[in-house]
N, C-alpha and C positions, 0 to 999 in steps of 0.2 A: 400518460405513462403510469404503469401499475405501481402502487405504493410499495409493494414487496420488493420490486426490482430496485427502487431507489434506496430503500433501507439496506438491502444486500450490498449494493454498490458502495454505500457510505461505510458500512461495517467492514468491508474488505479494505477500504482506504485507511481506516483506523488500525486495522491489523497490520497493514503494511508499514504504517508509521511506527508502530511498536517494534516490528521486526527491524526496521532501519535503525532505530535508537539502540536496540540490542547489539547491533553491529557497528556502533559508534559512527553513525551517519545522521544526517539532518532529517528528522522525522517530518517536519513541515514540507520540505521539498518532495519527499516520497509520498506524503499524503496527497499533495496537489497533483503529482504525476499519476498516482493511482486513480484519482477522480477523473483525470483526462483519458487514461488508457486502460483502466480496468485490471484484469488479472495478469497482464504481461509483467508489470513491475514485481508481482509476487514471485514469479519464477526467477526473475533477475536477482531479487534479494536472497532467494534460497541458494543461488549459485555463487554469489560473491563472498569473498573472505572477510572476516572481521578485521577491522583496523586496530 
């Protein structure tokens, strides 16, 4: 696997964890979900309301 691909995927997961914490959700869960599913959780986080 290309190293840039892995770095990008991990960076996206970290960004999603930060977005989740900003919306008062568990960052670790969203980080792990992002590692497994990629960009889909990003779109979900952008659409959900802040608690």
